[in-house]
PDB file of N, CA, C and O in Angstrom:
ATOM      1  N   UNK A   1      49.366 -72.338   9.630  1.00  0.00           N
ATOM      2  CA  UNK A   1      49.024 -72.333   8.217  1.00  0.00           C
ATOM      3  C   UNK A   1      48.754 -73.757   7.691  1.00  0.00           C
ATOM      4  O   UNK A   1      47.599 -74.155   7.539  1.00  0.00           O
ATOM      5  N   UNK A   2      49.795 -74.496   7.422  1.00  0.00           N
ATOM      6  CA  UNK A   2      49.670 -75.860   6.956  1.00  0.00           C
ATOM      7  C   UNK A   2      50.084 -76.766   8.126  1.00  0.00           C
ATOM      8  O   UNK A   2      51.185 -76.639   8.662  1.00  0.00           O
ATOM      9  N   UNK A   3      49.203 -77.662   8.502  1.00  0.00           N
ATOM     10  CA  UNK A   3      49.549 -78.523   9.671  1.00  0.00           C
ATOM     11  C   UNK A   3      50.409 -79.716   9.280  1.00  0.00           C
ATOM     12  O   UNK A   3      51.381 -80.032   9.966  1.00  0.00           O
ATOM     13  N   UNK A   4      50.072 -80.357   8.222  1.00  0.00           N
ATOM     14  CA  UNK A   4      50.893 -81.467   7.731  1.00  0.00           C
ATOM     15  C   UNK A   4      50.593 -81.663   6.229  1.00  0.00           C
ATOM     16  O   UNK A   4      49.629 -81.120   5.690  1.00  0.00           O
ATOM     17  N   UNK A   5      51.426 -82.428   5.607  1.00  0.00           N
ATOM     18  CA  UNK A   5      51.295 -82.607   4.183  1.00  0.00           C
ATOM     19  C   UNK A   5      51.723 -83.990   3.802  1.00  0.00           C
ATOM     20  O   UNK A   5      52.451 -84.656   4.539  1.00  0.00           O
ATOM     21  N   UNK A   6      51.272 -84.422   2.652  1.00  0.00           N
ATOM     22  CA  UNK A   6      51.655 -85.725   2.108  1.00  0.00           C
ATOM     23  C   UNK A   6      52.738 -85.492   1.097  1.00  0.00           C
ATOM     24  O   UNK A   6      52.476 -84.895   0.054  1.00  0.00           O
ATOM     25  N   UNK A   7      53.950 -85.940   1.360  1.00  0.00           N
ATOM     26  CA  UNK A   7      55.118 -85.692   0.464  1.00  0.00           C
ATOM     27  C   UNK A   7      54.803 -86.204  -0.957  1.00  0.00           C
ATOM     28  O   UNK A   7      55.184 -85.580  -1.947  1.00  0.00           O
ATOM     29  N   UNK A   8      54.123 -87.316  -1.037  1.00  0.00           N
ATOM     30  CA  UNK A   8      53.795 -87.859  -2.376  1.00  0.00           C
ATOM     31  C   UNK A   8      52.861 -86.963  -3.122  1.00  0.00           C
ATOM     32  O   UNK A   8      52.949 -86.856  -4.345  1.00  0.00           O
ATOM     33  N   UNK A   9      51.949 -86.304  -2.408  1.00  0.00           N
ATOM     34  CA  UNK A   9      51.006 -85.392  -3.029  1.00  0.00           C
ATOM     35  C   UNK A   9      51.774 -84.137  -3.589  1.00  0.00           C
ATOM     36  O   UNK A   9      51.412 -83.610  -4.641  1.00  0.00           O
ATOM     37  N   UNK A  10      52.798 -83.691  -2.889  1.00  0.00           N
ATOM     38  CA  UNK A  10      53.609 -82.590  -3.334  1.00  0.00           C
ATOM     39  C   UNK A  10      54.393 -82.967  -4.591  1.00  0.00           C
ATOM     40  O   UNK A  10      54.469 -82.216  -5.564  1.00  0.00           O
ATOM     41  N   UNK A  11      54.965 -84.154  -4.522  1.00  0.00           N
ATOM     42  CA  UNK A  11      55.708 -84.637  -5.702  1.00  0.00           C
ATOM     43  C   UNK A  11      54.804 -84.776  -6.923  1.00  0.00           C
ATOM     44  O   UNK A  11      55.195 -84.426  -8.036  1.00  0.00           O
ATOM     45  N   UNK A  12      53.606 -85.286  -6.709  1.00  0.00           N
ATOM     46  CA  UNK A  12      52.631 -85.445  -7.794  1.00  0.00           C
ATOM     47  C   UNK A  12      52.197 -84.102  -8.309  1.00  0.00           C
ATOM     48  O   UNK A  12      52.059 -83.940  -9.521  1.00  0.00           O
ATOM     49  N   UNK A  13      51.969 -83.107  -7.437  1.00  0.00           N
ATOM     50  CA  UNK A  13      51.581 -81.795  -7.877  1.00  0.00           C
ATOM     51  C   UNK A  13      52.697 -81.157  -8.731  1.00  0.00           C
ATOM     52  O   UNK A  13      52.429 -80.570  -9.780  1.00  0.00           O
ATOM     53  N   UNK A  14      53.930 -81.280  -8.269  1.00  0.00           N
ATOM     54  CA  UNK A  14      55.075 -80.801  -9.038  1.00  0.00           C
ATOM     55  C   UNK A  14      55.103 -81.425 -10.454  1.00  0.00           C
ATOM     56  O   UNK A  14      55.197 -80.710 -11.451  1.00  0.00           O
ATOM     57  N   UNK A  15      55.019 -82.788 -10.522  1.00  0.00           N
ATOM     58  CA  UNK A  15      54.989 -83.477 -11.758  1.00  0.00           C
ATOM     59  C   UNK A  15      53.861 -83.032 -12.666  1.00  0.00           C
ATOM     60  O   UNK A  15      54.054 -82.831 -13.865  1.00  0.00           O
ATOM     61  N   UNK A  16      52.702 -82.883 -12.096  1.00  0.00           N
ATOM     62  CA  UNK A  16      51.533 -82.408 -12.882  1.00  0.00           C
ATOM     63  C   UNK A  16      51.745 -81.031 -13.427  1.00  0.00           C
ATOM     64  O   UNK A  16      51.408 -80.769 -14.581  1.00  0.00           O
ATOM     65  N   UNK A  17      52.311 -80.110 -12.611  1.00  0.00           N
ATOM     66  CA  UNK A  17      52.543 -78.750 -13.089  1.00  0.00           C
ATOM     67  C   UNK A  17      53.585 -78.682 -14.135  1.00  0.00           C
ATOM     68  O   UNK A  17      53.461 -77.915 -15.090  1.00  0.00           O
ATOM     69  N   UNK A  18      54.639 -79.482 -13.981  1.00  0.00           N
ATOM     70  CA  UNK A  18      55.699 -79.514 -14.992  1.00  0.00           C
ATOM     71  C   UNK A  18      55.207 -80.042 -16.345  1.00  0.00           C
ATOM     72  O   UNK A  18      55.552 -79.524 -17.407  1.00  0.00           O
ATOM     73  N   UNK A  19      54.371 -81.115 -16.258  1.00  0.00           N
ATOM     74  CA  UNK A  19      53.789 -81.681 -17.478  1.00  0.00           C
ATOM     75  C   UNK A  19      52.877 -80.698 -18.124  1.00  0.00           C
ATOM     76  O   UNK A  19      52.927 -80.528 -19.342  1.00  0.00           O
ATOM     77  N   UNK A  20      52.034 -80.032 -17.354  1.00  0.00           N
ATOM     78  CA  UNK A  20      51.091 -79.059 -17.906  1.00  0.00           C
ATOM     79  C   UNK A  20      51.851 -77.904 -18.583  1.00  0.00           C
ATOM     80  O   UNK A  20      51.503 -77.502 -19.693  1.00  0.00           O
ATOM     81  N   UNK A  21      52.844 -77.396 -17.943  1.00  0.00           N
ATOM     82  CA  UNK A  21      53.591 -76.261 -18.538  1.00  0.00           C
ATOM     83  C   UNK A  21      54.354 -76.691 -19.740  1.00  0.00           C
ATOM     84  O   UNK A  21      54.503 -75.896 -20.668  1.00  0.00           O
ATOM     85  N   UNK A  22      54.858 -77.920 -19.792  1.00  0.00           N
ATOM     86  CA  UNK A  22      55.641 -78.413 -20.926  1.00  0.00           C
ATOM     87  C   UNK A  22      54.763 -78.674 -22.135  1.00  0.00           C
ATOM     88  O   UNK A  22      55.238 -78.582 -23.267  1.00  0.00           O
ATOM     89  N   UNK A  23      53.492 -78.998 -21.926  1.00  0.00           N
ATOM     90  CA  UNK A  23      52.624 -79.286 -23.035  1.00  0.00           C
ATOM     91  C   UNK A  23      52.326 -78.104 -23.926  1.00  0.00           C
ATOM     92  O   UNK A  23      52.100 -78.274 -25.124  1.00  0.00           O
ATOM     93  N   UNK A  24      52.322 -76.908 -23.364  1.00  0.00           N
ATOM     94  CA  UNK A  24      52.041 -75.709 -24.136  1.00  0.00           C
ATOM     95  C   UNK A  24      53.302 -75.276 -24.840  1.00  0.00           C
ATOM     96  O   UNK A  24      54.260 -74.821 -24.214  1.00  0.00           O
ATOM     97  N   UNK A  25      53.289 -75.427 -26.204  1.00  0.00           N
ATOM     98  CA  UNK A  25      54.478 -75.093 -27.008  1.00  0.00           C
ATOM     99  C   UNK A  25      54.400 -73.682 -27.637  1.00  0.00           C
ATOM    100  O   UNK A  25      55.354 -73.227 -28.269  1.00  0.00           O
ATOM    101  N   UNK A  26      53.234 -72.988 -27.451  1.00  0.00           N
ATOM    102  CA  UNK A  26      53.078 -71.694 -28.063  1.00  0.00           C
ATOM    103  C   UNK A  26      53.591 -70.545 -27.221  1.00  0.00           C
ATOM    104  O   UNK A  26      53.960 -69.497 -27.750  1.00  0.00           O
ATOM    105  N   UNK A  27      53.617 -70.737 -25.912  1.00  0.00           N
ATOM    106  CA  UNK A  27      54.071 -69.720 -24.938  1.00  0.00           C
ATOM    107  C   UNK A  27      55.537 -70.011 -24.620  1.00  0.00           C
ATOM    108  O   UNK A  27      55.891 -71.120 -24.219  1.00  0.00           O
ATOM    109  N   UNK A  28      56.381 -68.995 -24.807  1.00  0.00           N
ATOM    110  CA  UNK A  28      57.836 -69.200 -24.510  1.00  0.00           C
ATOM    111  C   UNK A  28      57.993 -69.507 -23.031  1.00  0.00           C
ATOM    112  O   UNK A  28      57.202 -69.049 -22.206  1.00  0.00           O
ATOM    113  N   UNK A  29      59.035 -70.297 -22.695  1.00  0.00           N
ATOM    114  CA  UNK A  29      59.292 -70.665 -21.285  1.00  0.00           C
ATOM    115  C   UNK A  29      59.523 -69.453 -20.379  1.00  0.00           C
ATOM    116  O   UNK A  29      59.172 -69.485 -19.200  1.00  0.00           O
ATOM    117  N   UNK A  30      60.104 -68.395 -20.923  1.00  0.00           N
ATOM    118  CA  UNK A  30      60.337 -67.201 -20.124  1.00  0.00           C
ATOM    119  C   UNK A  30      58.983 -66.608 -19.659  1.00  0.00           C
ATOM    120  O   UNK A  30      58.830 -66.164 -18.521  1.00  0.00           O
ATOM    121  N   UNK A  31      58.034 -66.623 -20.576  1.00  0.00           N
ATOM    122  CA  UNK A  31      56.674 -66.068 -20.255  1.00  0.00           C
ATOM    123  C   UNK A  31      55.966 -66.997 -19.263  1.00  0.00           C
ATOM    124  O   UNK A  31      55.223 -66.540 -18.395  1.00  0.00           O
ATOM    125  N   UNK A  32      56.214 -68.353 -19.408  1.00  0.00           N
ATOM    126  CA  UNK A  32      55.625 -69.273 -18.484  1.00  0.00           C
ATOM    127  C   UNK A  32      56.143 -69.035 -17.069  1.00  0.00           C
ATOM    128  O   UNK A  32      55.386 -69.129 -16.103  1.00  0.00           O
ATOM    129  N   UNK A  33      57.431 -68.727 -16.946  1.00  0.00           N
ATOM    130  CA  UNK A  33      58.019 -68.450 -15.642  1.00  0.00           C
ATOM    131  C   UNK A  33      57.361 -67.273 -14.985  1.00  0.00           C
ATOM    132  O   UNK A  33      56.978 -67.342 -13.817  1.00  0.00           O
ATOM    133  N   UNK A  34      57.220 -66.175 -15.729  1.00  0.00           N
ATOM    134  CA  UNK A  34      56.566 -64.976 -15.191  1.00  0.00           C
ATOM    135  C   UNK A  34      55.131 -65.264 -14.763  1.00  0.00           C
ATOM    136  O   UNK A  34      54.678 -64.835 -13.702  1.00  0.00           O
ATOM    137  N   UNK A  35      54.440 -65.998 -15.612  1.00  0.00           N
ATOM    138  CA  UNK A  35      53.070 -66.348 -15.302  1.00  0.00           C
ATOM    139  C   UNK A  35      52.913 -67.241 -14.083  1.00  0.00           C
ATOM    140  O   UNK A  35      52.052 -66.998 -13.238  1.00  0.00           O
ATOM    141  N   UNK A  36      53.757 -68.291 -13.986  1.00  0.00           N
ATOM    142  CA  UNK A  36      53.708 -69.174 -12.870  1.00  0.00           C
ATOM    143  C   UNK A  36      54.110 -68.448 -11.563  1.00  0.00           C
ATOM    144  O   UNK A  36      53.550 -68.701 -10.496  1.00  0.00           O
ATOM    145  N   UNK A  37      55.069 -67.565 -11.684  1.00  0.00           N
ATOM    146  CA  UNK A  37      55.521 -66.770 -10.512  1.00  0.00           C
ATOM    147  C   UNK A  37      54.358 -65.919 -10.057  1.00  0.00           C
ATOM    148  O   UNK A  37      54.076 -65.849  -8.861  1.00  0.00           O
ATOM    149  N   UNK A  38      53.676 -65.272 -10.983  1.00  0.00           N
ATOM    150  CA  UNK A  38      52.546 -64.427 -10.641  1.00  0.00           C
ATOM    151  C   UNK A  38      51.419 -65.224  -9.937  1.00  0.00           C
ATOM    152  O   UNK A  38      50.871 -64.799  -8.920  1.00  0.00           O
ATOM    153  N   UNK A  39      51.099 -66.400 -10.529  1.00  0.00           N
ATOM    154  CA  UNK A  39      50.041 -67.251  -9.917  1.00  0.00           C
ATOM    155  C   UNK A  39      50.481 -67.672  -8.523  1.00  0.00           C
ATOM    156  O   UNK A  39      49.693 -67.642  -7.578  1.00  0.00           O
ATOM    157  N   UNK A  40      51.730 -68.060  -8.403  1.00  0.00           N
ATOM    158  CA  UNK A  40      52.265 -68.484  -7.055  1.00  0.00           C
ATOM    159  C   UNK A  40      52.164 -67.370  -6.060  1.00  0.00           C
ATOM    160  O   UNK A  40      51.754 -67.588  -4.920  1.00  0.00           O
ATOM    161  N   UNK A  41      52.533 -66.164  -6.472  1.00  0.00           N
ATOM    162  CA  UNK A  41      52.520 -64.979  -5.589  1.00  0.00           C
ATOM    163  C   UNK A  41      51.081 -64.690  -5.170  1.00  0.00           C
ATOM    164  O   UNK A  41      50.825 -64.419  -3.997  1.00  0.00           O
ATOM    165  N   UNK A  42      50.142 -64.741  -6.106  1.00  0.00           N
ATOM    166  CA  UNK A  42      48.752 -64.484  -5.772  1.00  0.00           C
ATOM    167  C   UNK A  42      48.172 -65.541  -4.847  1.00  0.00           C
ATOM    168  O   UNK A  42      47.423 -65.214  -3.927  1.00  0.00           O
ATOM    169  N   UNK A  43      48.501 -66.773  -5.075  1.00  0.00           N
ATOM    170  CA  UNK A  43      48.043 -67.859  -4.185  1.00  0.00           C
ATOM    171  C   UNK A  43      48.575 -67.737  -2.791  1.00  0.00           C
ATOM    172  O   UNK A  43      47.834 -67.854  -1.815  1.00  0.00           O
ATOM    173  N   UNK A  44      49.890 -67.497  -2.694  1.00  0.00           N
ATOM    174  CA  UNK A  44      50.545 -67.359  -1.407  1.00  0.00           C
ATOM    175  C   UNK A  44      50.015 -66.143  -0.691  1.00  0.00           C
ATOM    176  O   UNK A  44      49.863 -66.187   0.530  1.00  0.00           O
ATOM    177  N   UNK A  45      49.725 -65.059  -1.383  1.00  0.00           N
ATOM    178  CA  UNK A  45      49.265 -63.835  -0.772  1.00  0.00           C
ATOM    179  C   UNK A  45      47.908 -63.994  -0.115  1.00  0.00           C
ATOM    180  O   UNK A  45      47.597 -63.270   0.830  1.00  0.00           O
ATOM    181  N   UNK A  46      47.100 -64.916  -0.587  1.00  0.00           N
ATOM    182  CA  UNK A  46      45.768 -65.157  -0.027  1.00  0.00           C
ATOM    183  C   UNK A  46      45.887 -65.558   1.449  1.00  0.00           C
ATOM    184  O   UNK A  46      45.118 -65.078   2.282  1.00  0.00           O
ATOM    185  N   UNK A  47      46.835 -66.424   1.772  1.00  0.00           N
ATOM    186  CA  UNK A  47      47.029 -66.875   3.157  1.00  0.00           C
ATOM    187  C   UNK A  47      48.050 -66.064   3.917  1.00  0.00           C
ATOM    188  O   UNK A  47      47.869 -65.811   5.108  1.00  0.00           O
ATOM    189  N   UNK A  48      49.121 -65.647   3.260  1.00  0.00           N
ATOM    190  CA  UNK A  48      50.249 -65.043   3.969  1.00  0.00           C
ATOM    191  C   UNK A  48      50.209 -63.538   3.948  1.00  0.00           C
ATOM    192  O   UNK A  48      50.820 -62.899   4.805  1.00  0.00           O
ATOM    193  N   UNK A  49      49.518 -62.953   3.009  1.00  0.00           N
ATOM    194  CA  UNK A  49      49.606 -61.504   2.738  1.00  0.00           C
ATOM    195  C   UNK A  49      50.768 -61.284   1.778  1.00  0.00           C
ATOM    196  O   UNK A  49      51.649 -62.134   1.640  1.00  0.00           O
ATOM    197  N   UNK A  50      50.755 -60.130   1.118  1.00  0.00           N
ATOM    198  CA  UNK A  50      51.711 -59.868   0.082  1.00  0.00           C
ATOM    199  C   UNK A  50      53.148 -59.809   0.581  1.00  0.00           C
ATOM    200  O   UNK A  50      54.038 -60.369  -0.059  1.00  0.00           O
ATOM    201  N   UNK A  51      53.392 -59.163   1.679  1.00  0.00           N
ATOM    202  CA  UNK A  51      54.758 -59.009   2.192  1.00  0.00           C
ATOM    203  C   UNK A  51      55.375 -60.380   2.547  1.00  0.00           C
ATOM    204  O   UNK A  51      56.499 -60.694   2.154  1.00  0.00           O
ATOM    205  N   UNK A  52      54.620 -61.165   3.284  1.00  0.00           N
ATOM    206  CA  UNK A  52      55.121 -62.499   3.656  1.00  0.00           C
ATOM    207  C   UNK A  52      55.283 -63.392   2.414  1.00  0.00           C
ATOM    208  O   UNK A  52      56.208 -64.203   2.370  1.00  0.00           O
ATOM    209  N   UNK A  53      54.403 -63.262   1.399  1.00  0.00           N
ATOM    210  CA  UNK A  53      54.492 -64.044   0.178  1.00  0.00           C
ATOM    211  C   UNK A  53      55.778 -63.633  -0.598  1.00  0.00           C
ATOM    212  O   UNK A  53      56.493 -64.473  -1.145  1.00  0.00           O
ATOM    213  N   UNK A  54      56.030 -62.323  -0.618  1.00  0.00           N
ATOM    214  CA  UNK A  54      57.261 -61.829  -1.301  1.00  0.00           C
ATOM    215  C   UNK A  54      58.512 -62.311  -0.583  1.00  0.00           C
ATOM    216  O   UNK A  54      59.516 -62.623  -1.223  1.00  0.00           O
ATOM    217  N   UNK A  55      58.458 -62.372   0.715  1.00  0.00           N
ATOM    218  CA  UNK A  55      59.568 -62.912   1.513  1.00  0.00           C
ATOM    219  C   UNK A  55      59.790 -64.384   1.166  1.00  0.00           C
ATOM    220  O   UNK A  55      60.933 -64.820   1.031  1.00  0.00           O
ATOM    221  N   UNK A  56      58.706 -65.153   1.019  1.00  0.00           N
ATOM    222  CA  UNK A  56      58.796 -66.527   0.639  1.00  0.00           C
ATOM    223  C   UNK A  56      59.482 -66.663  -0.738  1.00  0.00           C
ATOM    224  O   UNK A  56      60.338 -67.525  -0.935  1.00  0.00           O
ATOM    225  N   UNK A  57      59.094 -65.813  -1.658  1.00  0.00           N
ATOM    226  CA  UNK A  57      59.692 -65.874  -2.992  1.00  0.00           C
ATOM    227  C   UNK A  57      61.191 -65.546  -2.919  1.00  0.00           C
ATOM    228  O   UNK A  57      62.005 -66.143  -3.623  1.00  0.00           O
ATOM    229  N   UNK A  58      61.523 -64.618  -2.081  1.00  0.00           N
ATOM    230  CA  UNK A  58      62.944 -64.245  -1.896  1.00  0.00           C
ATOM    231  C   UNK A  58      63.739 -65.429  -1.316  1.00  0.00           C
ATOM    232  O   UNK A  58      64.886 -65.654  -1.702  1.00  0.00           O
ATOM    233  N   UNK A  59      63.132 -66.179  -0.394  1.00  0.00           N
ATOM    234  CA  UNK A  59      63.770 -67.339   0.186  1.00  0.00           C
ATOM    235  C   UNK A  59      63.984 -68.403  -0.878  1.00  0.00           C
ATOM    236  O   UNK A  59      65.026 -69.058  -0.890  1.00  0.00           O
ATOM    237  N   UNK A  60      63.018 -68.588  -1.772  1.00  0.00           N
ATOM    238  CA  UNK A  60      63.128 -69.536  -2.832  1.00  0.00           C
ATOM    239  C   UNK A  60      64.268 -69.141  -3.787  1.00  0.00           C
ATOM    240  O   UNK A  60      65.055 -69.995  -4.195  1.00  0.00           O
ATOM    241  N   UNK A  61      64.356 -67.858  -4.143  1.00  0.00           N
ATOM    242  CA  UNK A  61      65.423 -67.347  -4.984  1.00  0.00           C
ATOM    243  C   UNK A  61      66.783 -67.558  -4.293  1.00  0.00           C
ATOM    244  O   UNK A  61      67.728 -68.029  -4.927  1.00  0.00           O
ATOM    245  N   UNK A  62      66.880 -67.228  -3.056  1.00  0.00           N
ATOM    246  CA  UNK A  62      68.148 -67.372  -2.292  1.00  0.00           C
ATOM    247  C   UNK A  62      68.597 -68.824  -2.294  1.00  0.00           C
ATOM    248  O   UNK A  62      69.772 -69.118  -2.513  1.00  0.00           O
ATOM    249  N   UNK A  63      67.664 -69.721  -2.050  1.00  0.00           N
ATOM    250  CA  UNK A  63      67.994 -71.174  -2.018  1.00  0.00           C
ATOM    251  C   UNK A  63      68.431 -71.639  -3.378  1.00  0.00           C
ATOM    252  O   UNK A  63      69.403 -72.386  -3.492  1.00  0.00           O
ATOM    253  N   UNK A  64      67.722 -71.208  -4.436  1.00  0.00           N
ATOM    254  CA  UNK A  64      68.114 -71.606  -5.762  1.00  0.00           C
ATOM    255  C   UNK A  64      69.522 -71.141  -6.120  1.00  0.00           C
ATOM    256  O   UNK A  64      70.295 -71.909  -6.694  1.00  0.00           O
ATOM    257  N   UNK A  65      69.871 -69.887  -5.787  1.00  0.00           N
ATOM    258  CA  UNK A  65      71.176 -69.399  -6.028  1.00  0.00           C
ATOM    259  C   UNK A  65      72.223 -70.149  -5.225  1.00  0.00           C
ATOM    260  O   UNK A  65      73.312 -70.429  -5.727  1.00  0.00           O
ATOM    261  N   UNK A  66      71.905 -70.471  -3.996  1.00  0.00           N
ATOM    262  CA  UNK A  66      72.804 -71.287  -3.188  1.00  0.00           C
ATOM    263  C   UNK A  66      73.048 -72.616  -3.784  1.00  0.00           C
ATOM    264  O   UNK A  66      74.194 -73.064  -3.828  1.00  0.00           O
ATOM    265  N   UNK A  67      72.024 -73.278  -4.249  1.00  0.00           N
ATOM    266  CA  UNK A  67      72.180 -74.572  -4.926  1.00  0.00           C
ATOM    267  C   UNK A  67      73.098 -74.447  -6.152  1.00  0.00           C
ATOM    268  O   UNK A  67      73.980 -75.276  -6.381  1.00  0.00           O
ATOM    269  N   UNK A  68      72.861 -73.393  -6.920  1.00  0.00           N
ATOM    270  CA  UNK A  68      73.694 -73.186  -8.150  1.00  0.00           C
ATOM    271  C   UNK A  68      75.160 -72.974  -7.799  1.00  0.00           C
ATOM    272  O   UNK A  68      76.043 -73.308  -8.590  1.00  0.00           O
ATOM    273  N   UNK A  69      75.424 -72.425  -6.625  1.00  0.00           N
ATOM    274  CA  UNK A  69      76.756 -72.157  -6.172  1.00  0.00           C
ATOM    275  C   UNK A  69      77.369 -73.360  -5.445  1.00  0.00           C
ATOM    276  O   UNK A  69      78.523 -73.308  -5.019  1.00  0.00           O
ATOM    277  N   UNK A  70      76.621 -74.407  -5.309  1.00  0.00           N
ATOM    278  CA  UNK A  70      77.116 -75.609  -4.593  1.00  0.00           C
ATOM    279  C   UNK A  70      76.993 -75.552  -3.114  1.00  0.00           C
ATOM    280  O   UNK A  70      77.616 -76.357  -2.421  1.00  0.00           O
ATOM    281  N   UNK A  71      76.215 -74.636  -2.586  1.00  0.00           N
ATOM    282  CA  UNK A  71      76.028 -74.548  -1.149  1.00  0.00           C
ATOM    283  C   UNK A  71      75.084 -75.613  -0.655  1.00  0.00           C
ATOM    284  O   UNK A  71      74.326 -76.209  -1.420  1.00  0.00           O
ATOM    285  N   UNK A  72      75.147 -75.839   0.650  1.00  0.00           N
ATOM    286  CA  UNK A  72      74.293 -76.836   1.285  1.00  0.00           C
ATOM    287  C   UNK A  72      72.939 -76.247   1.499  1.00  0.00           C
ATOM    288  O   UNK A  72      72.630 -75.858   2.625  1.00  0.00           O
ATOM    289  N   UNK A  73      72.122 -76.154   0.513  1.00  0.00           N
ATOM    290  CA  UNK A  73      70.780 -75.561   0.602  1.00  0.00           C
ATOM    291  C   UNK A  73      69.756 -76.623   0.284  1.00  0.00           C
ATOM    292  O   UNK A  73      70.066 -77.648  -0.323  1.00  0.00           O
ATOM    293  N   UNK A  74      68.547 -76.368   0.697  1.00  0.00           N
ATOM    294  CA  UNK A  74      67.439 -77.301   0.467  1.00  0.00           C
ATOM    295  C   UNK A  74      66.106 -76.559   0.511  1.00  0.00           C
ATOM    296  O   UNK A  74      65.878 -75.656   1.315  1.00  0.00           O
ATOM    297  N   UNK A  75      65.242 -76.997  -0.403  1.00  0.00           N
ATOM    298  CA  UNK A  75      63.861 -76.439  -0.415  1.00  0.00           C
ATOM    299  C   UNK A  75      63.069 -77.051   0.734  1.00  0.00           C
ATOM    300  O   UNK A  75      62.035 -76.506   1.119  1.00  0.00           O
ATOM    301  N   UNK A  76      63.530 -78.177   1.293  1.00  0.00           N
ATOM    302  CA  UNK A  76      62.857 -78.831   2.418  1.00  0.00           C
ATOM    303  C   UNK A  76      62.751 -77.914   3.611  1.00  0.00           C
ATOM    304  O   UNK A  76      61.748 -77.904   4.325  1.00  0.00           O
ATOM    305  N   UNK A  77      63.825 -77.125   3.823  1.00  0.00           N
ATOM    306  CA  UNK A  77      63.801 -76.181   4.938  1.00  0.00           C
ATOM    307  C   UNK A  77      62.754 -75.122   4.773  1.00  0.00           C
ATOM    308  O   UNK A  77      62.132 -74.702   5.748  1.00  0.00           O
ATOM    309  N   UNK A  78      62.545 -74.675   3.533  1.00  0.00           N
ATOM    310  CA  UNK A  78      61.526 -73.646   3.257  1.00  0.00           C
ATOM    311  C   UNK A  78      60.121 -74.269   3.495  1.00  0.00           C
ATOM    312  O   UNK A  78      59.248 -73.631   4.084  1.00  0.00           O
ATOM    313  N   UNK A  79      59.931 -75.470   3.045  1.00  0.00           N
ATOM    314  CA  UNK A  79      58.638 -76.151   3.270  1.00  0.00           C
ATOM    315  C   UNK A  79      58.361 -76.212   4.804  1.00  0.00           C
ATOM    316  O   UNK A  79      57.267 -75.888   5.266  1.00  0.00           O
ATOM    317  N   UNK A  80      59.358 -76.625   5.542  1.00  0.00           N
ATOM    318  CA  UNK A  80      59.190 -76.760   6.991  1.00  0.00           C
ATOM    319  C   UNK A  80      58.877 -75.411   7.619  1.00  0.00           C
ATOM    320  O   UNK A  80      58.007 -75.299   8.483  1.00  0.00           O
ATOM    321  N   UNK A  81      59.612 -74.368   7.164  1.00  0.00           N
ATOM    322  CA  UNK A  81      59.377 -73.039   7.706  1.00  0.00           C
ATOM    323  C   UNK A  81      57.970 -72.544   7.419  1.00  0.00           C
ATOM    324  O   UNK A  81      57.328 -71.954   8.287  1.00  0.00           O
ATOM    325  N   UNK A  82      57.486 -72.781   6.202  1.00  0.00           N
ATOM    326  CA  UNK A  82      56.156 -72.369   5.850  1.00  0.00           C
ATOM    327  C   UNK A  82      55.100 -73.128   6.622  1.00  0.00           C
ATOM    328  O   UNK A  82      54.092 -72.555   7.036  1.00  0.00           O
ATOM    329  N   UNK A  83      55.329 -74.420   6.818  1.00  0.00           N
ATOM    330  CA  UNK A  83      54.363 -75.262   7.500  1.00  0.00           C
ATOM    331  C   UNK A  83      54.271 -74.877   9.002  1.00  0.00           C
ATOM    332  O   UNK A  83      53.193 -74.958   9.591  1.00  0.00           O
ATOM    333  N   UNK A  84      55.343 -74.482   9.583  1.00  0.00           N
ATOM    334  CA  UNK A  84      55.342 -74.160  11.006  1.00  0.00           C
ATOM    335  C   UNK A  84      54.990 -72.705  11.340  1.00  0.00           C
ATOM    336  O   UNK A  84      54.714 -72.368  12.492  1.00  0.00           O
ATOM    337  N   UNK A  85      55.004 -71.861  10.320  1.00  0.00           N
ATOM    338  CA  UNK A  85      54.739 -70.462  10.566  1.00  0.00           C
ATOM    339  C   UNK A  85      53.271 -70.203  10.935  1.00  0.00           C
ATOM    340  O   UNK A  85      52.345 -70.721  10.310  1.00  0.00           O
ATOM    341  N   UNK A  86      53.108 -69.414  11.931  1.00  0.00           N
ATOM    342  CA  UNK A  86      51.755 -69.018  12.340  1.00  0.00           C
ATOM    343  C   UNK A  86      51.328 -67.862  11.406  1.00  0.00           C
ATOM    344  O   UNK A  86      52.143 -67.048  10.972  1.00  0.00           O
ATOM    345  N   UNK A  87      50.030 -67.834  11.123  1.00  0.00           N
ATOM    346  CA  UNK A  87      49.560 -66.768  10.229  1.00  0.00           C
ATOM    347  C   UNK A  87      49.928 -65.378  10.772  1.00  0.00           C
ATOM    348  O   UNK A  87      49.906 -65.141  11.980  1.00  0.00           O
ATOM    349  N   UNK A  88      50.259 -64.489   9.868  1.00  0.00           N
ATOM    350  CA  UNK A  88      50.574 -63.084  10.272  1.00  0.00           C
ATOM    351  C   UNK A  88      49.528 -62.155   9.716  1.00  0.00           C
ATOM    352  O   UNK A  88      48.775 -62.498   8.805  1.00  0.00           O
ATOM    353  N   UNK A  89      49.501 -60.997  10.273  1.00  0.00           N
ATOM    354  CA  UNK A  89      48.570 -59.988   9.759  1.00  0.00           C
ATOM    355  C   UNK A  89      49.279 -59.136   8.752  1.00  0.00           C
ATOM    356  O   UNK A  89      50.278 -58.497   9.082  1.00  0.00           O
ATOM    357  N   UNK A  90      48.790 -59.104   7.513  1.00  0.00           N
ATOM    358  CA  UNK A  90      49.396 -58.295   6.470  1.00  0.00           C
ATOM    359  C   UNK A  90      48.316 -57.502   5.770  1.00  0.00           C
ATOM    360  O   UNK A  90      48.608 -56.744   4.845  1.00  0.00           O
TER     361      UNK A  90
END
């Protein structure tokens, strides 16, 4: 899928998305979350297929809950997993 990435480009993309989402004051944050999740799912599904994309979203949720509970979790592991995964048929 992804062979390699520039960590600075990912950080910049994150910063750009956060700034873009924060600038819109008319849409409630809860609606922004649903919208961003849908866009992310659609984009991931293009390459991974819907089932694999949904699995990725579940991994993100699991990691987020683990971090909230103080567990030794990291999104870096998910990035590595996605980068090393071979395309699947969905």
